[in-house]
C-alpha positions as CSV (number, residue, x, y, z in Angstrom):
1,M,-13.0,1.9,-30.2
2,T,-11.2,-1.4,-31.1
3,S,-8.1,-2.4,-29.5
4,F,-6.2,-1.5,-32.9
5,S,-7.7,1.9,-32.8
6,K,-6.5,2.3,-29.6
7,N,-3.2,0.8,-29.9
8,I,-2.5,3.1,-33.2
9,A,-4.1,6.4,-31.6
10,F,-0.5,7.7,-30.3
11,A,1.2,7.1,-33.7
12,V,-1.4,8.5,-35.7
13,L,-1.9,11.6,-33.4
14,R,2.0,12.1,-33.1
15,E,1.9,12.7,-37.5
16,V,-1.2,14.9,-37.0
17,A,0.9,17.0,-34.6
18,K,3.8,17.2,-36.5
19,A,1.4,18.2,-39.7
20,K,0.1,21.0,-37.4
21,Q,3.2,22.3,-37.0
22,F,4.5,22.3,-40.3
23,Q,1.1,24.3,-41.4
24,Q,1.6,26.8,-38.8
25,Q,5.1,27.3,-40.4
26,K,3.3,27.2,-43.6
27,Q,5.3,24.2,-44.7
28,Y,2.2,22.7,-46.6
29,D,3.8,20.2,-48.5
30,E,5.7,18.6,-45.4
31,A,2.4,18.9,-43.4
32,F,0.5,16.8,-46.2
33,I,3.2,14.0,-45.9
34,C,2.6,13.7,-42.3
35,L,-0.9,13.4,-42.9
36,E,-0.3,10.5,-45.1
37,N,1.6,8.8,-43.1
38,A,-1.1,9.4,-40.3
39,H,-3.5,8.0,-43.0
40,V,-1.6,4.8,-43.7
41,L,-1.2,4.1,-40.1
42,G,-4.9,4.4,-39.4
43,Q,-6.7,3.2,-42.2
44,S,-7.8,0.0,-40.6
45,S,-9.6,2.0,-38.0
46,T,-12.9,3.6,-39.1
47,R,-12.2,6.4,-36.6
48,W,-8.8,7.4,-37.6
49,H,-9.2,6.9,-41.3
50,V,-12.2,9.3,-41.3
51,Y,-10.5,11.7,-39.1
52,V,-7.6,11.8,-41.1
53,H,-9.5,12.4,-44.3
54,S,-11.2,15.3,-42.5
55,L,-7.8,16.8,-42.0
56,M,-6.9,16.4,-45.5
57,L,-10.0,18.0,-46.3
58,I,-9.0,21.0,-44.4
59,W,-5.6,21.0,-45.8
60,G,-7.2,21.3,-49.4
61,I,-9.6,24.0,-48.3
62,Q,-6.5,26.0,-46.9
63,K,-4.6,25.4,-50.1
64,H,-7.6,26.3,-52.2
65,S,-7.1,22.9,-54.2
66,V,-10.7,22.1,-55.9
67,N,-9.3,18.7,-56.5
68,E,-8.1,17.9,-53.1
69,V,-11.4,19.1,-51.7
70,F,-13.6,17.4,-54.0
71,G,-11.2,14.1,-53.6
72,Q,-11.4,14.1,-49.8
73,V,-15.2,14.5,-49.4
74,L,-15.4,11.6,-51.9
75,R,-13.0,9.6,-49.5
76,I,-14.5,10.6,-46.1
77,V,-17.7,8.8,-47.5
78,G,-15.7,5.7,-48.5
79,A,-13.5,5.7,-45.2
80,A,-16.9,5.7,-43.2
81,S,-18.6,3.2,-45.0
82,K,-16.0,0.9,-46.1
83,T,-13.1,0.7,-43.4
84,A,-15.1,-1.7,-41.0
85,V,-15.6,-4.2,-43.8
86,G,-12.0,-4.0,-44.7
87,L,-12.4,-2.7,-48.0
88,V,-9.0,-0.2,-47.9
89,P,-6.3,-0.6,-50.2
90,S,-3.1,-0.9,-47.7
91,G,-0.3,1.5,-48.1
92,N,-2.7,4.1,-49.7
93,T,-1.4,7.4,-48.5
94,G,-5.1,8.9,-49.0
95,G,-4.4,12.0,-51.0
96,S,-6.7,12.9,-54.2
97,N,-3.4,12.5,-56.4
98,I,-3.6,8.8,-55.7
99,S,-6.8,6.3,-56.8
100,P,-8.4,5.6,-53.8
101,F,-8.4,1.9,-54.7
102,K,-4.8,1.7,-55.2
103,R,-2.5,-0.5,-52.6
104,L,0.9,1.0,-52.2
105,P,4.2,-0.3,-50.4
106,I,4.3,0.8,-46.6
107,A,7.2,2.1,-45.5
108,S,8.7,0.1,-42.9
109,H,8.7,2.6,-39.8
110,L,5.0,2.8,-40.4
111,E,4.6,-1.0,-41.0
112,R,6.4,-1.5,-37.7
113,K,4.1,0.7,-36.0
114,I,1.1,-0.8,-37.7
115,Q,2.3,-4.5,-36.7
116,R,2.8,-3.1,-32.9
117,A,-0.8,-2.0,-32.7
118,Q,-2.1,-5.3,-34.5
119,G,-0.3,-7.1,-31.6
120,R,2.0,-9.0,-33.9
């Protein structure tokens, strides 16, 4: 595991924990927002990138969303094969409602966590 992966782990897992709490309360939209935050935080790490897309896939299955399930299967393949070589669009939130190639601005609170994890 790279130093970035280790350094960003807490922030990613915190968002995942929040997503799980929301899902238990059947607040699925709020849960997905937390997964999107986890995606932005961890997308430079193959481990966390694939992990979050897997959770998004499970979310899609629970919501019976064919578009999300299909989109996440494609994104898992992309995350597994492209992250290590840096082919990820920064800020992309990872859901199937966004092109997997589109860069998006990163929220300042997430950017600070990413910069700390990078040692900046």
